[in-house]
N, C-alpha and C positions, 0 to 999 in steps of 0.2 A: 409093522408094516410101515408106519409112519419114515422109522429108518429107509425104505427101500423106495419112498415118494421123494426123501430129501437127496438119495441119491443120482436118482434119475433125473432131478430136476437142474442139478447141480453138472449132472455132464452134458445134459442139455445149451446149458447156457456155454458152458466152456468150448462147444463143439460151436457152438454160432459165433463166437468171438475168435476163433481161429480162423473161419470161414473170412469174418470181414479184412483179421490181419494177409490172410494170406492172398485174397484179390487186390490188396493196396498195394504188394510188392508189386515193381516194374522190373524184368533182368534184360540187361541192356547187353547186346553180344560187341565185343570189341574189333572193328574192321583189321583185317592182318596187317595192314601197313600203320597202324597206329599203338605206342605203346603206353599201356595202363588206361587207354581213352583218352588221355589227356594229349601227347605229343603226334603229331602227323609226322610220319620220316618221308613221306613223298614232298608233303611241304617244304621240308628242310632242304631236299636236294634240291627242289625248283627254285628256292629262293638263295640257292648258291652259298648256305650256311658253311662256315669253315673257320679254323683258327689263324689263318693265314693275313696279310697285307691284304686290303681288297681292291686297290689302286694298281697298276702294273704301271711301273718308273721304269724306261729303258738308259743307256751310258751312251750318248752322244753329247751335248754340251758339255763346254768346257773349253781349257787352254792346253795347247798338248806339245811336245818338241820333238823332233825326229831329227834321223839322220838318212841322207840321201844317197844314192848311185845311179847306175845304168847296169842292165841285166842285158845279157847276150848283144854286147857291140856287135855291127856289123861296118866296117866300112871298106866293103870291097869296090864302091864306085867311084874312091877316089885314090889317088896316086900313093905308092908305099911311103913317101918321105910326109905326109898326112895323117898316116894313120894313127889313129884315136888321138885327135887332135880336141876332144871331147872330154877327155877321160881326167874325171874329178879326183879331187881327196875326199873321201866319203868321212872323214872326220872334221872335217871344214865345212863342210857340204850338210846345210837343214833346213828344216821344215818346222814351222810355226802355222799351227790351225786354231782361229777361233771361231770355234764349234757354237754360236749364238743364240739357237732355236731349236729347241725339239720337240717331237710329239709324240706321243708311246701310244700302242693301243692292245691291247690283250687281247689273245686268243681263245680265252680258256671261260667258260662259265663258272668254273668253281674253285677255280684257283689263279693265280697274277704270277706266275714261274716264265711263260710263254709269252712273246709278244712281238709286233713290228714297232720299230723306230724310222724316223725319217729327221727330218729338220732343214738348217741352212748353217753351212759355215761358210769361212772366206782363208784359204790355204796361201800362205806365203812361202816359196819355193827357193833355195840359192844353192846352184853347183859352183865349188871352186876349184877352178879349172890352172892349166898350167899359167903361170904367172908373166908370163910373155905373151899371151895369147890369148886372140878373142873370135868373134865370128860377124861376120858380114853375108848382104847377099848379092848376087851376080845377077848380070842381067837377067835370067832363069828364073830367078826367084829361089835360086839352090844357096844354101849354107856352105859358107867356104870358110877358111880359117885366116884369121889376119893376125899378122904378129908384128906388135906392138913394143917400143923400148921406151918407157920413159925415165927410169930411175931403177937403180939395181935393188929398191926395195917394193916395188910395186905389187899389186895383188890384182888378180882378176877374179870376176863372177858373172854367172849367166843366172838372170833371175828370172821369176814368174809370178803373179797372183791370179789366182783361179777361184770363183765362184761353186762352195761344191753341195750337193744333196746328196744324201745318204737313203739306200733304200736297205735295212738288215733285219734280222731275223736273229732276234734274243733269247734267249734261256738261261735260267737263273737257279739256282741251287741254296735256299735258305741254309746257315751256317749256324746252328744253337740258338738262332729265333730270327724272324723274319726281315729284319731292321740290317742283319750281318747278311749279304748274299754272295757265293761267286760266283761269276757269268761270263759267258760266251756267249758273243754275236758274230754272225757274218753276212757278206752282202757284197752291193758295189755300192760307190759312188760314182756322181753323172758330174762333171766337171764344164763349168763355160770358163776360158779364159778370158780375163779383164785387162792384163800388161803384160809386157816382157820387157828385159832392157838386157844388156850390156854394162857392166860397171868394173873400171881399173881405178884403182886408190895408189897415190905415188907420192913423194916427195918434192919441192920443186922451193930451190933458194930454202931449206928448213919449213917450208909450208907444207901441210897436210892439203894435198889435189884429190878429186876425184872427175874422174872423166865418164860421163854417163850417158849411153844411147839407146834411146827406146825405139823400139820396133816390132815387128810381130816374126818374125825369122821365122816363118815359112812353120810356128808352133800351131800343132791343130788347134783349132777353135774349139772343141768340144774332146772331150773325153770319157773315158768311162774307167774305172779301177776296181781292182778285186781287193777287198779288204776284211780282217778279222779283228776282233778285238776281247782281252781276256782281262779278269780283274778282280780283287778281292780288297774290300776297304780302301785304303790307300794308294795300293798298288794296283795299276791301270795300265797296259800296255796296249800296242796296235801295231800292225802292220800292213801297207797296202802295196799293190804289186800293177801297175797300168798295163791294160789289155790291150791297147793299141800304142802304136810308136809314138816318139815323141814331136818329131816332125810328119808334115804331110808325105804321101806317097811321092818316093822321089828326089826330097826335096832337101835331103838331109840323111847323116848317117842314119842306121837302123836302130835305135836305142829305148828300150823298156825302161822307164823310171821306178824305181822302189823306195819307199821310206820305210824304218822301222823308230818305235820311240814309244815316249811315256807322257801319260797326264799327268798337268802340274796342279791344276784346279780343275775341279769337279761344280758344275751350275746346279 
């Protein structure tokens, strides 16, 4: 009888203890978007968590060197003997771009591989034309050839300086790590002409002389050019094509300038 009473008492104490332990256990159900109740996947997405570089940086600022020429020349408004008087030597015609300021804006929330690039640059363009030929404006402000003979070694150029503002969309592909990126950008540059001149270099009595003649030469004050740029690390190439003619309408031959070149230094 005593043994039965002891067994019953032990059973009651054990049941009471288990009931208290069960009441103290709180079961928390993990939300569907949370891993192990510790990492909120939705929070990571909203905060833009990734293993890529956080800030998008474009490729505009730097020093560039290119070669110039004219596409689709049309001299139909000039006599036959004046045909192609502005035909240039492409290998001796060059552009120097000083792209001084750049602003980049990324277009993605969780990546840094697509963005818009703009800035400010100065472009120095020179066209090497026939050694004995320069240009002037007639009474109607129309471009006309002028033939000059100063020496047997003279060289003639037609040059201009433009202020440029680009608007580019750039795509980047990280290779191996985010620091090394293949990029491609395309868009337009809007330019304001700052200065235009012709220049003839020649020898006189054994001394080098030059004849420089500033003027507007009916070159457009504003122009728009399409441009593409591509590069990877130290190799950076660019090309541009003017969407408007070099001279004002009916004030000169129909010429569309274009440039191809390479970036020498990146800022």
